[in-house]
C-alpha positions, -999 to +999 in steps of 0.1 A: +188-288+126+207-306+100+191-323+069+202-357+083+180-354+111+150-344+092+155-372+069+159-398+098+126-384+115+107-386+082+119-422+074+106-433+109+071-424+100+049-441+073+036-416+045+000-425+036-011-424+000-033-393-008-068-401-018-063-395-056-035-421-055-007-397-060+023-407-037+045-382-020+080-391-004+102-372+020+130-350+006+164-367+013+198-351+012+207-368-019+177-353-037+183-323-060+172-292-046+140-277-057+156-242-064+194-239-066+210-206-063+242-206-080+275-182-085+269-150-101+305-144-109+318-147-146+327-181-157+297-198-137+284-227-154+249-215-151+239-189-176+208-179-157+221-179-122+191-202-109+179-236-121+145-244-112+133-281-109+099-269-117+088-274-152+071-243-164+034-250-171+012-227-191-006-200-170-040-211-156-056-179-169-048-189-205-075-203-227-070-234-247-054-228-279-037-195-268-002-190-284+027-198-262+060-191-276+094-196-259+125-176-268+152-199-277+176-178-258+165-195-226+178-228-239+212-216-238+232-227-208+253-256-195+245-292-202+243-298-165+216-272-162+197-288-190+201-323-177+190-310-144+158-293-156+148-324-179+155-348-150+130-331-126+101-327-150+080-354-135+093-349-097+083-314-091+080-306-053+060-275-057+033-293-079+009-288-051+010-250-054+003-252-090+033-231-101+031-219-137+055-204-160+047-168-153+056-172-117+089-190-125+097-161-149+090-133-126+097-150-093+128-167-100+145-153-132+142-117-119+165-126-092+194-130-117+190-091-127+175-101-161+151-074-174+118-092-181+087-074-191+058-082-167+029-094-188-003-079-186-036-096-182-051-106-215-086-098-227-110-123-234-107-136-269-071-125-275-041-148-283-014-144-258+022-147-265+048-148-237+083-148-245+106-166-218+140-150-218+153-118-234+127-091-235+114-077-270+140-051-282+125-014-280+135+020-289+161+038-270+153+051-234+165+083-221+170+098-185+161+127-166+183+152-184+177+145-220+144+128-217+127+155-196+147+186-187+163+195-219+129+192-239+112+213-212+139+238-212+139+240-250+100+245-249+099+271-225+126+292-237+112+308-266+112+340-287+089+359-263+121+362-238+143+376-265+119+400-282+092+408-258+105+405-222+121+439-220+091+455-234+069+437-209+091+453-183+089+488-196+051+486-198+044+469-165+071+484-145+093+462-122+071+454-095+040+444-117+066+424-139+075+405-108+040+398-100+033+388-135+062+363-136+053+351-102+016+346-112+022+326-143+051+307-128+031+297-098+004+283-123+030+261-140+050+252-107+016+239-092+008+222-122+042+205-122+036+193-085+004+177-096+018+163-128+046+148-103+021+132-080+001+115-109+031+104-127+046+087-096+014+068-086+022+039-110+037+030-144+029+053-170+025+046-207+029+070-238+005+100-241+020+122-213-008+145-198-036+128-219-025+095-202-027+109-167-059+133-173-078+102-190-068+077-162-079+101-136-112+117-152-122+091-175-118+084-214-142+113-226-124+141-204-090+126-214-096+124-252-112+159-251-084+175-236-057+154-253-070+162-289-070+200-277-036+198-263-024+181-296-037+207-316-021+232-294+012+216-299+008+213-335+000+250-341+025+261-315+049+245-338+039+268-365+042+299-342+077+289-334+087+283-369+073+317-381+089+333-352+123+319-361+118+329-399+108+362-391+139+368-368+160+355-397+144+378-421+150+408-397+186+400-394+192+393-431+167+415-451+183+406-482+174+369-480+137+379-487+121+371-521+095+398-519+094+434-507+092+442-471+061+459-456+068+494-442+047+509-414+050+547-407+040+559-371+035+598-370+034+601-331+049+583-303+037+584-267+068+583-243+067+585-205+031+598-208+040+625-232+031+626-269+062+635-289+062+647-326+079+627-351+079+596-373+090+559-369+095+535-396+090+499-391+098+473-418+084+440-412+091+408-436+065+400-464+040+375-458+050+356-488+086+353-476+071+339-443+052+315-460+080+303-482+106+299-457+083+287-432+071+256-451+108+247-460+119+250-423+087+227-411+098+201-439+133+200-425+121+198-390+098+168-401+126+151-416+145+152-381+114+141-364+110+110-389+146+099-378+131+090-343+137+103-307+172+091-309+180+115-336+161+143-320+181+140-287+212+141-308+201+171-326+185+188-295+220+201-279+228+217-311+197+238-306+201+242-269+239+251-264+239+281-286+206+293-267+223+289-235+256+308-247+233+336-260+218+339-226+251+340-210+261+368-236+231+388-226+240+388-189+277+395-197+264+426-218+241+437-189+269+436-163+293+456-184+267+482-199+268+509-210+296+503-237+311+531-259+286+528-287+253+521-265+222+542-270+218+570-246+188+549-230+211+523-217+222+537-184+237+503-169+228+487-137+215+517-116+192+523-086+179+554-100+168+534-132+152+507-110+132+535-091+122+552-124+109+520-139+093+507-107+058+516-116+037+507-145+028+527-174+001+511-195-007+529-229-019+525-263+005+510-291+001+502-327+002+465-341+040+465-338+041+474-303+053+509-307+036+535-282+012+554-304-019+576-288-040+566-315-031+529-315-055+503-316-044+483-287-044+492-250-023+472-229-032+465-191-020+436-170-046+414-182-033+416-218+003+412-206-008+379-191-018+367-225+012+379-240+037+366-215+022+332-204+034+312-237+068+320-222+063+296-192+045+269-212+063+238-223+064+220-190+046+191-207+072+184-233+089+157-210+058+139-203+046+139-239+076+115-243+068+095-215+072+060-237+108+070-244+119+074-207+138+048-187+122+057-154+091+079-158+082+080-119+118+096-114+125+116-145+092+134-150+090+150-114+126+160-113+132+170-147+098+190-150+101+208-116+139+217-123+130+230-156+102+251-142+121+265-113+153+274-134+133+293-162+112+311-134+141+322-115+157+333-145+127+354-156+127+369-121+162+379-123+159+393-160+130+416-146+153+431-119+183+434-144+165+448-174+145+472-150+180+486-139+195+487-172+176+511-194+151+538-193+113+533-199+117+549-232+145+525-245+126+495-231+096+504-251+111+514-284+139+489-288+123+455-298+156+436-297+171+454-267+187+419-256+207+420-290+217+457-284+231+450-250+247+414-256+283+411-257+301+408-278+278+414-309+239+414-317+245+385-341+248+362-311+212+370-300+197+364-334+214+331-336+200+325-301+166+334-311+164+312-342+178+284-323+156+286-295+124+289-315+135+261-338+143+239-309+106+247-294+092+239-326+113+206-328+098+194-295+062+204-305+066+186-336+079+156-315+055+156-287+023+162-307+024+131-330+032+109-299+003+123-280-020+115-310-006+079-314-013+075-277-048+084-280-053+063-310-036+033-294-063+035-264-088+024-292-115+049-279-123+068-314-124+044-342-117+074-367-081+076-352-072+041-359-050+053-387-027+068-364-022+035-342+015+024-338+031-007-321+050-005-290+085+010-297+077+021-331+077+057-346+044+073-353+049+083-387+012+087-396+007+109-368+038+130-378+026+135-413-007+148-401+009+171-375+032+183-402+000+189-424-016+211-395+016+231-389+022+238-428-013+249-431-009+273-402+024+286-415+007+291-450-021+312-431+009+333-418-008+354-393-015+335-360-027+366-341-063+350-339-050+315-334-021+322-307-047+328-278-066+298-285-032+277-284-026+294-250-061+283-239-055+246-250-025+246-228-041+261-198-069+237-203-045+209-203-029+223-172-064+226-154-070+190-162-038+177-146-047+199-116-082+186-113-070+151-118-047+154-088-071+173-068-099+147-073-075+117-065-058+135-035-093+142-022-109+107-028-077+091-014-085+055-028-063+027-019-047+027-052-036+063-047+000+061-035+020+085-053+060+085-045+059+120-049+049+131-015+052+171-018+016+175-028-018+183-013-054+185-028-053+221-019-023+230-039-039+213-069-072+232-064-053+264-064-034+255-094-067+246-113-082+281-101-050+299-113-055+283-148-092+291-151-084+329-140-058+332-165-078+318-190-105+345-183-078+373-179-066+367-213-096+364-232-131+352-222-141+351-257-113+329-265-120+308-233-155+304-244-143+291-278-118+266-263-143+253-238-168+249-266-143+229-286-136+206-257-171+201-250-180+191-287-151+166-286-162+152-253-198+151-268-186+132-297-165+108-279-193+100-253-216+091-284-192+076-308-164+064-286-158+029-273-166+024-236-134+023-216-130+016-177-097+030-166-107+031-129-109+068-132-116+093-105-152+100-112-159+064-109-143+064-075-161+097-065-195+077-074-184+048-054-177+069-023-207+090-027-228+057-030-213+044+001-219+075+021-253+078+008-259+042+018-246+047+053-266+078+056-297+059+047-291+035+075-310+003+079-343+017+091-376+019+071-377+045+046-404+073+048-432+069+025-424+102+008-387+088-001-398+052-012-386+043-046-397+010-063-366-013-068-379-041-089-364-075-088-371-087-123-373-126-125-361-130-162-367-165-171-387-183-144-411-202-166-406-219-201-376-213-226-365-184-245-341-186-276-305-190-265-294-155-275-325-139-256-315-136-220-348-123-210-384-118-220-383-088-243-412-071-226-400-075-191-378-044-194-405-024-209-427-031-179-397-023-153-395+011-169-431+015-164-425+012-127-402+040-123-412+079-127-392+095-154-369+065-156-355+072-122-345+041-100-327+009-104-339-025-115-321-058-106-326-084-133-320-118-122-318-153-137-311-186-121-293-216-136-301-249-122-269-269-115-236-270-096-219-236-092-185-251-097-192-265-130-215-237-144-195-206-130-183-197-164-216-201-180-231-178-153-206-152-162-214-154-201-251-153-192-244-120-170-227-106-198-256-114-221-281-099-198-261-066-193-260-062-230-299-067-231-303-042-203-283-016-222-302-025-253-335-017-238-320+014-223-332+004-187-314+014-156-304-018-141-280-043-131-277-080-141-272-108-115-270-144-123-274-171-096-263-208-097-284-229-074-296-267-071-332-255-079-351-223-088-368-223-053-333-225-036-319-200-058-348-174-054-347-180-017-310-171-016-316-140-037-346-127-014-325-130+015-289-116+004-297-092-026-290-055-018-274-036+009-290-017+037-321+002+024-310-005-013-324-039-014-351-048-039-384-042-026-409-057-054-406-090-071-417-089-107-422-121-127-444-134-154-476-154-146-468-191-156-493-195-182-479-224-198-476-247-168-512-266-180-505-264-216-471-279-215-478-304-184-449-286-163-456-303-129-430-286-111-442-250-115-469-248-091-448-259-062-419-233-076-445-206-079-460-208-045-426-212-030-416-179-045-449-160-034-443-175+002-406-165+003-417-129-008-443-127+020-420-138+046-393-114+033-418-086+033-413-080-004-440-066-025-451-090-056-463-079-092-474-108-113-476-100-150-503-119-170-504-113-206-467-101-208-464-109-245-492-081-253-476-056-230-474-023-249-438-007-257-431+031-254-445+036-288-478+017-285-504+041-271-532+028-248-568+041-246-596+032-222-591+028-184-566+013-157-590-006-135-580-015-100-599-040-081-589-031-044-597-059-021-572-058+007-549-032+023-517-032+004-500+002+016-511+020-014-488-001-038-517-006-063-528+029-064-490+041-068-483+016-098-514+030-113-503+065-110-468+054-125-485+040-154-501+072-162-465+090-164-457+068-194-466+078-230-482+046-235-509+050-207-510+088-204-545+088-223-559+065-198-581+071-169-582+053-134-612+033-120-610+019-086-635-009-078-642-015-043-655-051-035-678-053-006-700-079+008-739-078+008-742-063+039-717-033+036-730+004+032-719+010-003-723+049-003-703+051+031-675+030+016-675+048-017-673+082+003-642+070+024-623+058-007-630+092-026-617+111+005-586+087+009-578+094-029-583+131-026-560+134+002-535+111-018-538+136-047-549+110-070-579+114-095-600+084-100-635+072-104-648+049-075-671+021-081-683-001-054-694-036-064-711-060-043-700-098-042-724-127-028-708-146-001-702-183-003-730-190+021-754-171-002-743-190-030-748-223-014-785-212-004-792-204-039-779-236-053-798-255-028-829-237-037-824-246-075-816-209-084-804-206-120-767-206-125-747-184-149-723-194-178-692-194-155-704-225-135-689-249-164-654-234-153-661-238-118-671-276-121-642-282-144-618-268-116-635-289-090-633-322-110-595-316-116-588-309-079-608-339-069-589-362-093-554-347-081-565-354-045-577-390-052-541-395-065-524-380-035-545-400-012-537-432-030-501-425-029-503-418+009-522-451+013-495-472-005-469-454+012-485-454+046-478-418+050-499-387+055-510-365+025-476-351+014-464-327-014-429-317-020-417-333+012-444-313+034-475-324+050-508-309+036-541-307+051-572-305+026-606-290+036-628-296+007-654-273+016-628-244+020-613-256-016-647-248-031-651-216-013-618-204-026-630-215-061-659-198-060-643-166-048-619-166-077-647-173-101-669-145-090-641-121-090-630-131-127-668-127-139-668-092-123-637-082-142-648-096-174-681-078-168-668-044-159-632-044-174-634-063-206-621-030-226-597-019-201-560-011-210-547-031-179-564-045-148-547-045-115-559-069-087-548-079-052-530-113-052-545-138-025-517-153-003-512-192-009-536-208+018-515-226+045-511-264+041-529-265+008-513-282-021-497-260-045-517-274-074-550-262-058-533-228-056-526-228-093-562-238-101-574-209-080-551-184-098-562-200-133-598-191-126-589-155-115-569-147-148-591-165-171-599-147-205-583-113-190-558-104-217-536-081-196-537-082-157-511-072-127-515-092-098-503-071-068-494-080-032-483-048-013-467-043+020-476-042+057-465-006+057-474+026+034-458+034+003-479+065-001-487+093+024-512+121+030-488+146+044-467+171+025 
């Protein structure tokens, strides 16, 4: 259908005006289009490619006064575009949808191919700056090769391959060396798979493994492992520097400033046989290592200060000679033996492979030379610790995640290719070296790789020095960025000095890393520190595997990694391999590293700021809660499994200061209702008014109430309800609050003592309505009288806890008294149970029954039976002129107030020609029953004052509001009950038991 047909059809129909007075007219063919798609070819008159007729509006979620900046570059364009835009400002066709500037930017301008950074959700209270147009200039971004593969390759190819790999083959034999490489390679390969899965599950910021582990296992675990990994990288830089300096001094002994150390070995052990003779081993002076090490570290730090761009320009200069040296080694292996080769180099030979196939573990001295009197005995476990640093370095690319163009593509491909390349090279080298030389030559020639290299050993010395310097450079590059990422998350305030803005270089963190590296270089001997470095790397690898395992096992809706070649079982095997390798290397260093990580975890949990990153533990708790909730079902809970879940009514009566969301003693009382603090409380407050108008106020009040709960160290949650009235709000709460069997089962509120003093006439009807709602919903009720005097955890009480047990309540009153005894405030008290009986009841039989009942419930209490005269006996005594006690004045005063209120009700009903009404419902008044209720409350109060005046707390049964009685009358009954009693709990239980006799 054409536009003209649409226009004619629309013109034939009248367009009514909207209710708010705004007019809309049909869109005609002569009108400008709302969104015009223009040419993308060069020379087009539109600079942006799209002209939107909608005027960008400030985003709806920005607060008033938030900063909104517009990039001047967006104003560039043809005059026609600007005229079109300005001419359609007041004529927007999409005004009904409320389009704002963010939608225009992300939904329309992104079609032109412009790179526009997606804004993140601002936190409350922050100013928001939105730049429309060209994005903010950031540092250089790198791809897979230079950003991940080369750094990983430089970190993995270290000094161990050049000076220790042939020795390992000679000691472990060919087949155990293959197993050793496969074992360590499998650990890093599975870790790389887990790393790839997590890295492809969404956008990744700086921080590498810390960012991944922290977002998966929480800030405490992330910071503890991240700081350990930072220390490992920093100290590893010192290890690489010392390795490069030692190789240089070995190659050029005359460069040393101090005298070399000489070690003489009198006996050597070769092929299992001790041979006589001496071996002289020269090692560089410790002071030479320190001097040259500090100088090299400072030079590397200058390169690191130049930024990632300079580092990536320098990196090939370190890597290319290393690759060339490897090529020279393989060429030398294939053309060996040459005319000047030692006798032990046989060339590639099947016989040599057969001779070197088995292992020959033995003792060596500190230099690694076989010595029957040596202090070190080598076995497979010790070789794992020696070789494993040769496969570390897989995190070098992820450490620089902030400098990558596409982390979700570069990290998996670059890391896995680097891991597979080096592992394959190690496996091939085991076979080649095992077929190249005899075991004697493998064990005695520390630089066999230099001996066989073509054309000269100097190439290998250069390769060793540059490989170790390249690895040190990558360590000094990754460690500061890791520390800066931890600081930027603002978890630990002590790390605020290392914060950096986006795209900036972490100079402060680099200085700190250089300080640690220089300090370790000055120490010079890293034999005790190197195993701990390996432990830190393994700890990080285990954290990555556990993160992927947890996320994969939980399979949350947000877990959608692009890397599909993963499974939770692979991550679990990778984590177990890391732990096994840690204990194989050294159980003592494993304990030290775990203890250090635990101390950092404890410090972060105490001093760190709370951060909710949607980690896997939270997801696990959530799923566990859902499964537990489903397993509980909707059936009634057995009395043995019953837990009190109190619903704390925070501000039902009177007013508190604005900054106090709840009565200070309500949380203390809520803790008294839980055994050893276990259980959940729900703190509820009701705001009278319209929800649409007070929704933001409710959120603010909820935050305040949450802070109050945390301050009082009470396990609970806060809920704020907006309702037209308190009665309506509570009726909604009592019907809908909770899920399944995790619904609140006890309603706790303060007794409205202020209603008569402040003449609050609406309190009686609200109070009665709440009690009736609880009875209908089968909720227990606990009303606290004297809340201001309720003791806190430090105020010890003495005396008794008196229970006036009048009606069957399922044992709730007895259970509450036992829970009070578990608190320090009431642990010195004893329980007294008062059983109220009428005159014709056998008191001794009742007392025996109650004692037997308490014994079966495993409760210790003194039982007292009290007889109370009935109303009829009272009337007979009154008619006979018997003497009245002192409480008769309170009784007559209540009678007089009720009669005055009843007279006012009758007068109103006669004037309006209606029956007696209160709050819209009809009431029936039987004055004889009113007097009877008043008398019952009066006698019960007199009994409490007589027997329990010195009690720490009194518990009494709550009488239900009589049907069709005015609410004012019920408040008069209750006032008579609580009068002059300082601290009382008025309890109404269930129609079912909460305690049981049976085990």
